[in-house]
SEFIZA-3560 file (N, C-alpha, C; in Angstrom, 3 decimals):
REM SEFIZA-3560
<numar><xx>5.828</xx><yy>-1.524</yy><zz>-9.014</zz><atom>N</atom></numar>
<numar><xx>4.888</xx><yy>-0.957</yy><zz>-8.796</zz><atom>CA</atom></numar>
<numar><xx>4.520</xx><yy>-0.605</yy><zz>-10.012</zz><atom>C</atom></numar>
<numar><xx>3.095</xx><yy>-0.485</yy><zz>-10.507</zz><atom>N</atom></numar>
<numar><xx>2.382</xx><yy>0.069</yy><zz>-11.364</zz><atom>CA</atom></numar>
<numar><xx>1.724</xx><yy>1.958</yy><zz>-10.855</zz><atom>C</atom></numar>
<numar><xx>1.379</xx><yy>2.706</yy><zz>-11.950</zz><atom>N</atom></numar>
<numar><xx>0.602</xx><yy>4.208</yy><zz>-11.014</zz><atom>CA</atom></numar>
<numar><xx>-0.451</xx><yy>3.026</yy><zz>-10.755</zz><atom>C</atom></numar>
<numar><xx>-1.294</xx><yy>2.095</yy><zz>-11.004</zz><atom>N</atom></numar>
<numar><xx>-3.015</xx><yy>1.943</yy><zz>-10.150</zz><atom>CA</atom></numar>
<numar><xx>-2.084</xx><yy>1.318</yy><zz>-8.612</zz><atom>C</atom></numar>
<numar><xx>-1.349</xx><yy>1.082</yy><zz>-8.870</zz><atom>N</atom></numar>
<numar><xx>-1.164</xx><yy>-0.229</yy><zz>-7.990</zz><atom>CA</atom></numar>
<numar><xx>-0.985</xx><yy>0.576</yy><zz>-6.680</zz><atom>C</atom></numar>
<numar><xx>-0.295</xx><yy>1.660</yy><zz>-7.042</zz><atom>N</atom></numar>
<numar><xx>0.815</xx><yy>3.169</yy><zz>-5.836</zz><atom>CA</atom></numar>
<numar><xx>-0.589</xx><yy>3.377</yy><zz>-5.812</zz><atom>C</atom></numar>
<numar><xx>-1.636</xx><yy>4.254</yy><zz>-6.338</zz><atom>N</atom></numar>
<numar><xx>-3.293</xx><yy>4.479</yy><zz>-6.033</zz><atom>CA</atom></numar>
<numar><xx>-3.861</xx><yy>4.237</yy><zz>-5.151</zz><atom>C</atom></numar>
<numar><xx>-3.886</xx><yy>2.996</yy><zz>-5.332</zz><atom>N</atom></numar>
<numar><xx>-4.342</xx><yy>1.798</yy><zz>-4.618</zz><atom>CA</atom></numar>
<numar><xx>-3.842</xx><yy>1.723</yy><zz>-3.217</zz><atom>C</atom></numar>
<numar><xx>-3.003</xx><yy>1.675</yy><zz>-3.269</zz><atom>N</atom></numar>
<numar><xx>-2.604</xx><yy>1.412</yy><zz>-1.821</zz><atom>CA</atom></numar>
<numar><xx>-2.410</xx><yy>3.116</yy><zz>-1.356</zz><atom>C</atom></numar>
<numar><xx>-1.683</xx><yy>4.142</yy><zz>-1.170</zz><atom>N</atom></numar>
<numar><xx>-2.477</xx><yy>5.030</yy><zz>-1.306</zz><atom>CA</atom></numar>
<numar><xx>-4.192</xx><yy>5.379</yy><zz>-0.252</zz><atom>C</atom></numar>
<numar><xx>-5.257</xx><yy>4.581</yy><zz>-1.423</zz><atom>N</atom></numar>
<numar><xx>-6.379</xx><yy>5.038</yy><zz>-1.469</zz><atom>CA</atom></numar>
<numar><xx>-6.430</xx><yy>3.702</yy><zz>0.278</zz><atom>C</atom></numar>
<numar><xx>-5.899</xx><yy>3.047</yy><zz>0.463</zz><atom>N</atom></numar>
<numar><xx>-5.585</xx><yy>2.078</yy><zz>1.884</zz><atom>CA</atom></numar>
<numar><xx>-4.904</xx><yy>3.243</yy><zz>2.844</zz><atom>C</atom></numar>
<numar><xx>-3.955</xx><yy>3.505</yy><zz>2.389</zz><atom>N</atom></numar>
<numar><xx>-3.314</xx><yy>3.886</yy><zz>3.470</zz><atom>CA</atom></numar>
<numar><xx>-4.110</xx><yy>4.966</yy><zz>3.790</zz><atom>C</atom></numar>
<numar><xx>-5.060</xx><yy>5.980</yy><zz>3.515</zz><atom>N</atom></numar>
<numar><xx>-4.755</xx><yy>7.328</yy><zz>4.060</zz><atom>CA</atom></numar>
<numar><xx>-6.428</xx><yy>7.023</yy><zz>5.222</zz><atom>C</atom></numar>
<numar><xx>-6.468</xx><yy>5.100</yy><zz>4.842</zz><atom>N</atom></numar>
<numar><xx>-8.096</xx><yy>5.347</yy><zz>5.754</zz><atom>CA</atom></numar>
<numar><xx>-6.629</xx><yy>4.776</yy><zz>7.072</zz><atom>C</atom></numar>
<numar><xx>-6.217</xx><yy>4.928</yy><zz>6.823</zz><atom>N</atom></numar>
<numar><xx>-5.209</xx><yy>4.019</yy><zz>7.729</zz><atom>CA</atom></numar>
<numar><xx>-4.295</xx><yy>5.501</yy><zz>9.638</zz><atom>C</atom></numar>
<numar><xx>-4.837</xx><yy>6.040</yy><zz>8.230</zz><atom>N</atom></numar>
<numar><xx>-4.049</xx><yy>7.827</yy><zz>8.861</zz><atom>CA</atom></numar>
<numar><xx>-4.044</xx><yy>7.386</yy><zz>10.405</zz><atom>C</atom></numar>
<numar><xx>-3.608</xx><yy>7.481</yy><zz>11.620</zz><atom>N</atom></numar>
<numar><xx>-3.380</xx><yy>8.013</yy><zz>12.796</zz><atom>CA</atom></numar>
<numar><xx>-4.422</xx><yy>9.350</yy><zz>13.882</zz><atom>C</atom></numar>
<numar><xx>-4.430</xx><yy>10.467</yy><zz>12.964</zz><atom>N</atom></numar>
<numar><xx>-4.878</xx><yy>11.512</yy><zz>13.423</zz><atom>CA</atom></numar>
<numar><xx>-6.084</xx><yy>12.064</yy><zz>11.407</zz><atom>C</atom></numar>
<numar><xx>-6.631</xx><yy>12.805</yy><zz>12.402</zz><atom>N</atom></numar>
<numar><xx>-7.916</xx><yy>12.972</yy><zz>10.538</zz><atom>CA</atom></numar>
<numar><xx>-7.210</xx><yy>13.999</yy><zz>10.463</zz><atom>C</atom></numar>
<numar><xx>-7.206</xx><yy>13.948</yy><zz>9.313</zz><atom>N</atom></numar>
<numar><xx>-6.377</xx><yy>15.322</yy><zz>8.167</zz><atom>CA</atom></numar>
<numar><xx>-8.034</xx><yy>17.072</yy><zz>7.908</zz><atom>C</atom></numar>
<numar><xx>-7.450</xx><yy>17.358</yy><zz>8.971</zz><atom>N</atom></numar>
<numar><xx>-7.943</xx><yy>18.769</yy><zz>8.855</zz><atom>CA</atom></numar>
<numar><xx>-9.245</xx><yy>19.184</yy><zz>7.294</zz><atom>C</atom></numar>
<numar><xx>-9.613</xx><yy>19.986</yy><zz>7.376</zz><atom>N</atom></numar>
<numar><xx>-10.680</xx><yy>19.871</yy><zz>6.083</zz><atom>CA</atom></numar>
<numar><xx>-10.614</xx><yy>19.838</yy><zz>4.646</zz><atom>C</atom></numar>
<numar><xx>-9.278</xx><yy>20.833</yy><zz>4.891</zz><atom>N</atom></numar>
<numar><xx>-8.669</xx><yy>21.588</yy><zz>3.433</zz><atom>CA</atom></numar>
<numar><xx>-8.020</xx><yy>20.134</yy><zz>3.241</zz><atom>C</atom></numar>
<numar><xx>-7.109</xx><yy>19.150</yy><zz>3.402</zz><atom>N</atom></numar>
<numar><xx>-6.672</xx><yy>18.629</yy><zz>3.901</zz><atom>CA</atom></numar>
<numar><xx>-8.055</xx><yy>17.013</yy><zz>3.064</zz><atom>C</atom></numar>
<numar><xx>-8.783</xx><yy>16.666</yy><zz>3.471</zz><atom>N</atom></numar>
<numar><xx>-9.599</xx><yy>16.120</yy><zz>3.384</zz><atom>CA</atom></numar>
<numar><xx>-9.931</xx><yy>16.531</yy><zz>1.753</zz><atom>C</atom></numar>
<numar><xx>-10.302</xx><yy>17.867</yy><zz>1.369</zz><atom>N</atom></numar>
<numar><xx>-10.981</xx><yy>18.556</yy><zz>0.718</zz><atom>CA</atom></numar>
<numar><xx>-10.187</xx><yy>17.827</yy><zz>-0.789</zz><atom>C</atom></numar>
<numar><xx>-8.505</xx><yy>18.254</yy><zz>-0.592</zz><atom>N</atom></numar>
<numar><xx>-8.439</xx><yy>17.891</yy><zz>-1.558</zz><atom>CA</atom></numar>
<numar><xx>-7.495</xx><yy>16.049</yy><zz>-2.342</zz><atom>C</atom></numar>
<numar><xx>-7.333</xx><yy>15.770</yy><zz>-1.128</zz><atom>N</atom></numar>
<numar><xx>-7.087</xx><yy>13.612</yy><zz>-1.084</zz><atom>CA</atom></numar>
<numar><xx>-8.502</xx><yy>13.473</yy><zz>-1.546</zz><atom>C</atom></numar>
<numar><xx>-9.876</xx><yy>14.543</yy><zz>-1.645</zz><atom>N</atom></numar>
<numar><xx>-11.401</xx><yy>13.724</yy><zz>-1.712</zz><atom>CA</atom></numar>
<numar><xx>-11.258</xx><yy>14.100</yy><zz>-3.893</zz><atom>C</atom></numar>
<numar><xx>-11.301</xx><yy>15.389</yy><zz>-3.604</zz><atom>N</atom></numar>
<numar><xx>-11.242</xx><yy>15.260</yy><zz>-5.067</zz><atom>CA</atom></numar>
<numar><xx>-10.319</xx><yy>15.242</yy><zz>-6.680</zz><atom>C</atom></numar>
<numar><xx>-9.262</xx><yy>14.560</yy><zz>-5.765</zz><atom>N</atom></numar>
<numar><xx>-8.203</xx><yy>14.147</yy><zz>-6.494</zz><atom>CA</atom></numar>
<numar><xx>-8.310</xx><yy>12.211</yy><zz>-6.234</zz><atom>C</atom></numar>
<numar><xx>-8.636</xx><yy>11.741</yy><zz>-5.374</zz><atom>N</atom></numar>
<numar><xx>-9.689</xx><yy>10.801</yy><zz>-5.795</zz><atom>CA</atom></numar>
<numar><xx>-10.405</xx><yy>10.428</yy><zz>-7.115</zz><atom>C</atom></numar>
<numar><xx>-11.987</xx><yy>11.595</yy><zz>-6.567</zz><atom>N</atom></numar>
<numar><xx>-12.973</xx><yy>11.606</yy><zz>-7.874</zz><atom>CA</atom></numar>
<numar><xx>-12.016</xx><yy>11.829</yy><zz>-9.187</zz><atom>C</atom></numar>
<numar><xx>-10.686</xx><yy>12.590</yy><zz>-9.464</zz><atom>N</atom></numar>
<numar><xx>-10.535</xx><yy>13.430</yy><zz>-10.501</zz><atom>CA</atom></numar>
<numar><xx>-8.918</xx><yy>11.785</yy><zz>-11.201</zz><atom>C</atom></numar>
<numar><xx>-8.750</xx><yy>10.789</yy><zz>-10.586</zz><atom>N</atom></numar>
<numar><xx>-8.061</xx><yy>10.210</yy><zz>-10.570</zz><atom>CA</atom></numar>
<numar><xx>-8.832</xx><yy>8.923</yy><zz>-11.484</zz><atom>C</atom></numar>
<numar><xx>-10.266</xx><yy>8.548</yy><zz>-10.507</zz><atom>N</atom></numar>
<numar><xx>-11.412</xx><yy>7.701</yy><zz>-11.795</zz><atom>CA</atom></numar>
<numar><xx>-11.919</xx><yy>8.043</yy><zz>-11.901</zz><atom>C</atom></numar>
<numar><xx>-12.158</xx><yy>8.834</yy><zz>-12.089</zz><atom>N</atom></numar>
<numar><xx>-13.759</xx><yy>9.397</yy><zz>-12.841</zz><atom>CA</atom></numar>
<numar><xx>-13.521</xx><yy>10.718</yy><zz>-14.017</zz><atom>C</atom></numar>
<numar><xx>-12.336</xx><yy>11.719</yy><zz>-13.859</zz><atom>N</atom></numar>
<numar><xx>-12.133</xx><yy>12.085</yy><zz>-14.523</zz><atom>CA</atom></numar>
<numar><xx>-12.899</xx><yy>13.970</yy><zz>-14.203</zz><atom>C</atom></numar>
<numar><xx>-13.523</xx><yy>14.810</yy><zz>-15.426</zz><atom>N</atom></numar>
<numar><xx>-13.813</xx><yy>15.832</yy><zz>-15.101</zz><atom>CA</atom></numar>
<numar><xx>-14.311</xx><yy>15.835</yy><zz>-13.932</zz><atom>C</atom></numar>
<numar><xx>-15.418</xx><yy>16.363</yy><zz>-13.292</zz><atom>N</atom></numar>
<numar><xx>-16.677</xx><yy>16.065</yy><zz>-12.814</zz><atom>CA</atom></numar>
<numar><xx>-17.780</xx><yy>16.581</yy><zz>-13.589</zz><atom>C</atom></numar>
<numar><xx>-18.896</xx><yy>15.090</yy><zz>-13.436</zz><atom>N</atom></numar>
<numar><xx>-20.213</xx><yy>14.579</yy><zz>-14.335</zz><atom>CA</atom></numar>
<numar><xx>-21.948</xx><yy>14.747</yy><zz>-13.546</zz><atom>C</atom></numar>
<numar><xx>-21.110</xx><yy>15.529</yy><zz>-12.667</zz><atom>N</atom></numar>
<numar><xx>-23.007</xx><yy>15.327</yy><zz>-12.162</zz><atom>CA</atom></numar>
<numar><xx>-22.361</xx><yy>17.040</yy><zz>-11.607</zz><atom>C</atom></numar>
<numar><xx>-23.848</xx><yy>17.721</yy><zz>-11.428</zz><atom>N</atom></numar>
<numar><xx>-24.107</xx><yy>18.549</yy><zz>-11.532</zz><atom>CA</atom></numar>
<numar><xx>-24.274</xx><yy>19.590</yy><zz>-10.183</zz><atom>C</atom></numar>
<numar><xx>-24.038</xx><yy>20.409</yy><zz>-9.538</zz><atom>N</atom></numar>
<numar><xx>-23.877</xx><yy>20.957</yy><zz>-8.340</zz><atom>CA</atom></numar>
<numar><xx>-25.489</xx><yy>20.876</yy><zz>-7.129</zz><atom>C</atom></numar>
<numar><xx>-24.706</xx><yy>20.500</yy><zz>-6.220</zz><atom>N</atom></numar>
<numar><xx>-25.767</xx><yy>19.602</yy><zz>-4.977</zz><atom>CA</atom></numar>
<numar><xx>-26.419</xx><yy>21.754</yy><zz>-4.335</zz><atom>C</atom></numar>
<numar><xx>-27.316</xx><yy>21.682</yy><zz>-4.616</zz><atom>N</atom></numar>
<numar><xx>-28.600</xx><yy>22.432</yy><zz>-4.064</zz><atom>CA</atom></numar>
<numar><xx>-27.841</xx><yy>22.882</yy><zz>-2.868</zz><atom>C</atom></numar>
<numar><xx>-28.656</xx><yy>24.437</yy><zz>-2.538</zz><atom>N</atom></numar>
<numar><xx>-27.468</xx><yy>26.062</yy><zz>-1.275</zz><atom>CA</atom></numar>
<numar><xx>-27.511</xx><yy>25.252</yy><zz>0.138</zz><atom>C</atom></numar>
<numar><xx>-28.597</xx><yy>23.689</yy><zz>0.280</zz><atom>N</atom></numar>
<numar><xx>-28.220</xx><yy>23.243</yy><zz>1.269</zz><atom>CA</atom></numar>
<numar><xx>-27.737</xx><yy>22.272</yy><zz>1.817</zz><atom>C</atom></numar>
<numar><xx>-26.616</xx><yy>21.812</yy><zz>0.377</zz><atom>N</atom></numar>
<numar><xx>-25.558</xx><yy>20.872</yy><zz>0.990</zz><atom>CA</atom></numar>
<numar><xx>-24.894</xx><yy>21.198</yy><zz>0.547</zz><atom>C</atom></numar>
<numar><xx>-24.278</xx><yy>22.021</yy><zz>2.515</zz><atom>N</atom></numar>
<numar><xx>-22.520</xx><yy>22.926</yy><zz>1.702</zz><atom>CA</atom></numar>
<numar><xx>-21.344</xx><yy>21.880</yy><zz>1.792</zz><atom>C</atom></numar>
<numar><xx>-21.497</xx><yy>20.561</yy><zz>2.990</zz><atom>N</atom></numar>
<numar><xx>-20.694</xx><yy>19.809</yy><zz>2.523</zz><atom>CA</atom></numar>
<numar><xx>-20.307</xx><yy>19.274</yy><zz>0.376</zz><atom>C</atom></numar>
<numar><xx>-21.767</xx><yy>18.992</yy><zz>0.749</zz><atom>N</atom></numar>
<numar><xx>-21.476</xx><yy>17.912</yy><zz>-1.466</zz><atom>CA</atom></numar>
<numar><xx>-21.033</xx><yy>19.132</yy><zz>-2.140</zz><atom>C</atom></numar>
<numar><xx>-20.955</xx><yy>20.467</yy><zz>-2.272</zz><atom>N</atom></numar>
<numar><xx>-20.706</xx><yy>21.937</yy><zz>-2.314</zz><atom>CA</atom></numar>
<numar><xx>-19.725</xx><yy>22.073</yy><zz>-2.954</zz><atom>C</atom></numar>
<numar><xx>-19.135</xx><yy>22.270</yy><zz>-1.339</zz><atom>N</atom></numar>
<numar><xx>-17.270</xx><yy>22.406</yy><zz>-0.995</zz><atom>CA</atom></numar>
<numar><xx>-16.853</xx><yy>20.960</yy><zz>-2.327</zz><atom>C</atom></numar>
<numar><xx>-17.303</xx><yy>19.852</yy><zz>-1.463</zz><atom>N</atom></numar>
<numar><xx>-16.431</xx><yy>18.965</yy><zz>-2.504</zz><atom>CA</atom></numar>
<numar><xx>-16.438</xx><yy>18.821</yy><zz>-4.668</zz><atom>C</atom></numar>
<numar><xx>-17.363</xx><yy>19.106</yy><zz>-4.553</zz><atom>N</atom></numar>
<numar><xx>-17.764</xx><yy>19.392</yy><zz>-5.495</zz><atom>CA</atom></numar>
<numar><xx>-16.955</xx><yy>20.948</yy><zz>-6.386</zz><atom>C</atom></numar>
<numar><xx>-17.291</xx><yy>21.619</yy><zz>-5.423</zz><atom>N</atom></numar>
<numar><xx>-16.547</xx><yy>22.567</yy><zz>-6.171</zz><atom>CA</atom></numar>
<numar><xx>-14.393</xx><yy>22.188</yy><zz>-5.985</zz><atom>C</atom></numar>
<numar><xx>-13.742</xx><yy>21.221</yy><zz>-4.963</zz><atom>N</atom></numar>
<numar><xx>-12.971</xx><yy>21.385</yy><zz>-5.253</zz><atom>CA</atom></numar>
<numar><xx>-12.547</xx><yy>20.102</yy><zz>-6.329</zz><atom>C</atom></numar>
<numar><xx>-13.605</xx><yy>19.254</yy><zz>-6.562</zz><atom>N</atom></numar>
<numar><xx>-13.353</xx><yy>18.301</yy><zz>-7.351</zz><atom>CA</atom></numar>
<numar><xx>-13.204</xx><yy>19.673</yy><zz>-9.010</zz><atom>C</atom></numar>
<numar><xx>-14.721</xx><yy>20.182</yy><zz>-9.187</zz><atom>N</atom></numar>
<numar><xx>-14.188</xx><yy>21.304</yy><zz>-10.271</zz><atom>CA</atom></numar>
<numar><xx>-12.944</xx><yy>21.660</yy><zz>-10.765</zz><atom>C</atom></numar>
<numar><xx>-12.849</xx><yy>21.954</yy><zz>-9.381</zz><atom>N</atom></numar>
<numar><xx>-10.773</xx><yy>23.277</yy><zz>-9.892</zz><atom>CA</atom></numar>
<numar><xx>-10.531</xx><yy>21.937</yy><zz>-10.325</zz><atom>C</atom></numar>
<numar><xx>-10.571</xx><yy>20.781</yy><zz>-10.863</zz><atom>N</atom></numar>
<numar><xx>-8.903</xx><yy>20.133</yy><zz>-11.550</zz><atom>CA</atom></numar>
<numar><xx>-10.144</xx><yy>19.920</yy><zz>-12.642</zz><atom>C</atom></numar>
<numar><xx>-11.265</xx><yy>20.336</yy><zz>-13.179</zz><atom>N</atom></numar>
<numar><xx>-11.530</xx><yy>19.923</yy><zz>-15.177</zz><atom>CA</atom></numar>
<numar><xx>-10.306</xx><yy>20.216</yy><zz>-15.933</zz><atom>C</atom></numar>
<numar><xx>-9.769</xx><yy>19.164</yy><zz>-16.506</zz><atom>N</atom></numar>
<numar><xx>-8.524</xx><yy>19.335</yy><zz>-17.173</zz><atom>CA</atom></numar>
<numar><xx>-7.839</xx><yy>18.457</yy><zz>-16.612</zz><atom>C</atom></numar>
<numar><xx>-7.005</xx><yy>17.946</yy><zz>-14.994</zz><atom>N</atom></numar>
<numar><xx>-6.734</xx><yy>17.457</yy><zz>-15.168</zz><atom>CA</atom></numar>
<numar><xx>-6.991</xx><yy>16.138</yy><zz>-15.103</zz><atom>C</atom></numar>
<numar><xx>-5.440</xx><yy>15.719</yy><zz>-15.736</zz><atom>N</atom></numar>
<numar><xx>-5.364</xx><yy>13.777</yy><zz>-16.809</zz><atom>CA</atom></numar>
<numar><xx>-5.895</xx><yy>13.390</yy><zz>-15.005</zz><atom>C</atom></numar>
<numar><xx>-5.937</xx><yy>11.930</yy><zz>-15.444</zz><atom>N</atom></numar>
<numar><xx>-6.901</xx><yy>11.030</yy><zz>-14.495</zz><atom>CA</atom></numar>
<numar><xx>-4.655</xx><yy>10.808</yy><zz>-13.763</zz><atom>C</atom></numar>
<numar><xx>-4.331</xx><yy>10.107</yy><zz>-14.714</zz><atom>N</atom></numar>
<numar><xx>-2.892</xx><yy>10.069</yy><zz>-14.350</zz><atom>CA</atom></numar>
<numar><xx>-1.703</xx><yy>10.677</yy><zz>-13.618</zz><atom>C</atom></numar>
<numar><xx>-1.878</xx><yy>12.223</yy><zz>-13.756</zz><atom>N</atom></numar>
<numar><xx>-1.798</xx><yy>13.541</yy><zz>-13.342</zz><atom>CA</atom></numar>
<numar><xx>-2.539</xx><yy>14.007</yy><zz>-11.672</zz><atom>C</atom></numar>
<numar><xx>-3.580</xx><yy>13.250</yy><zz>-11.628</zz><atom>N</atom></numar>
<numar><xx>-4.350</xx><yy>13.501</yy><zz>-10.391</zz><atom>CA</atom></numar>
<numar><xx>-4.379</xx><yy>12.045</yy><zz>-9.816</zz><atom>C</atom></numar>
<numar><xx>-3.781</xx><yy>11.040</yy><zz>-10.027</zz><atom>N</atom></numar>
<numar><xx>-3.239</xx><yy>10.031</yy><zz>-10.050</zz><atom>CA</atom></numar>
<numar><xx>-1.787</xx><yy>9.797</yy><zz>-8.622</zz><atom>C</atom></numar>
<numar><xx>-0.566</xx><yy>10.883</yy><zz>-9.912</zz><atom>N</atom></numar>
<numar><xx>0.267</xx><yy>10.700</yy><zz>-9.067</zz><atom>CA</atom></numar>
<numar><xx>-0.327</xx><yy>11.547</yy><zz>-7.674</zz><atom>C</atom></numar>
<numar><xx>-0.249</xx><yy>12.837</yy><zz>-8.319</zz><atom>N</atom></numar>
<numar><xx>-0.748</xx><yy>13.935</yy><zz>-7.022</zz><atom>CA</atom></numar>
<numar><xx>-1.781</xx><yy>13.393</yy><zz>-5.592</zz><atom>C</atom></numar>
<numar><xx>-2.442</xx><yy>12.315</yy><zz>-5.839</zz><atom>N</atom></numar>
<numar><xx>-2.946</xx><yy>12.065</yy><zz>-4.842</zz><atom>CA</atom></numar>
<numar><xx>-2.482</xx><yy>11.297</yy><zz>-4.494</zz><atom>C</atom></numar>
<numar><xx>-1.229</xx><yy>10.471</yy><zz>-5.223</zz><atom>N</atom></numar>
<numar><xx>-0.092</xx><yy>9.815</yy><zz>-4.218</zz><atom>CA</atom></numar>
<numar><xx>0.366</xx><yy>10.418</yy><zz>-3.264</zz><atom>C</atom></numar>
<numar><xx>1.388</xx><yy>11.249</yy><zz>-4.077</zz><atom>N</atom></numar>
<numar><xx>1.589</xx><yy>12.309</yy><zz>-3.797</zz><atom>CA</atom></numar>
<numar><xx>1.637</xx><yy>13.282</yy><zz>-2.582</zz><atom>C</atom></numar>
<numar><xx>0.260</xx><yy>13.792</yy><zz>-2.306</zz><atom>N</atom></numar>
<numar><xx>-0.221</xx><yy>14.200</yy><zz>-1.155</zz><atom>CA</atom></numar>
<numar><xx>-0.788</xx><yy>13.378</yy><zz>0.549</zz><atom>C</atom></numar>
<numar><xx>-1.689</xx><yy>11.837</yy><zz>-0.362</zz><atom>N</atom></numar>
<numar><xx>-1.443</xx><yy>11.309</yy><zz>0.510</zz><atom>CA</atom></numar>
<numar><xx>0.003</xx><yy>10.415</yy><zz>1.248</zz><atom>C</atom></numar>
<numar><xx>1.150</xx><yy>10.505</yy><zz>0.480</zz><atom>N</atom></numar>
<numar><xx>2.328</xx><yy>10.174</yy><zz>1.421</zz><atom>CA</atom></numar>
<numar><xx>2.834</xx><yy>11.207</yy><zz>2.589</zz><atom>C</atom></numar>
<numar><xx>2.561</xx><yy>12.928</yy><zz>2.374</zz><atom>N</atom></numar>
<numar><xx>2.551</xx><yy>14.020</yy><zz>3.014</zz><atom>CA</atom></numar>
<numar><xx>1.574</xx><yy>13.461</yy><zz>4.180</zz><atom>C</atom></numar>
<numar><xx>0.825</xx><yy>13.595</yy><zz>4.910</zz><atom>N</atom></numar>
<numar><xx>-0.269</xx><yy>13.049</yy><zz>5.881</zz><atom>CA</atom></numar>
<numar><xx>0.599</xx><yy>12.471</yy><zz>5.846</zz><atom>C</atom></numar>
<numar><xx>1.068</xx><yy>10.790</yy><zz>5.141</zz><atom>N</atom></numar>
<numar><xx>1.576</xx><yy>9.905</yy><zz>5.709</zz><atom>CA</atom></numar>
<numar><xx>2.643</xx><yy>10.498</yy><zz>6.631</zz><atom>C</atom></numar>
<numar><xx>3.474</xx><yy>11.213</yy><zz>6.472</zz><atom>N</atom></numar>
<numar><xx>5.012</xx><yy>11.659</yy><zz>7.067</zz><atom>CA</atom></numar>
<numar><xx>4.810</xx><yy>12.577</yy><zz>8.153</zz><atom>C</atom></numar>
<numar><xx>3.846</xx><yy>13.475</yy><zz>7.559</zz><atom>N</atom></numar>
<numar><xx>2.725</xx><yy>14.674</yy><zz>8.983</zz><atom>CA</atom></numar>
<numar><xx>2.036</xx><yy>13.480</yy><zz>10.127</zz><atom>C</atom></numar>
<numar><xx>1.637</xx><yy>12.332</yy><zz>9.753</zz><atom>N</atom></numar>
<numar><xx>1.351</xx><yy>11.624</yy><zz>10.895</zz><atom>CA</atom></numar>
<numar><xx>2.301</xx><yy>10.796</yy><zz>11.303</zz><atom>C</atom></numar>
<numar><xx>3.270</xx><yy>10.617</yy><zz>10.685</zz><atom>N</atom></numar>
<numar><xx>4.252</xx><yy>10.201</yy><zz>11.699</zz><atom>CA</atom></numar>
<numar><xx>4.796</xx><yy>9.970</yy><zz>13.266</zz><atom>C</atom></numar>
//
């Protein structure tokens, strides 16, 4: 299975977890997904009243410079760890 196929499978698998991951895990998988699909953050930071948007933007921005392939590998590993913990 190619990296993209494994990445897409992980993106589907994460939707089927029995329990919702914690906020820190959700931010991590969000930021790794964005870095893996888009690359470095390419939008302005949300305004002061958008606390969720700022947290997501900050998490993604911290991954600046990480290659898309490396982000995909880390995403796959993170989703697998959540699946293992969910079992």
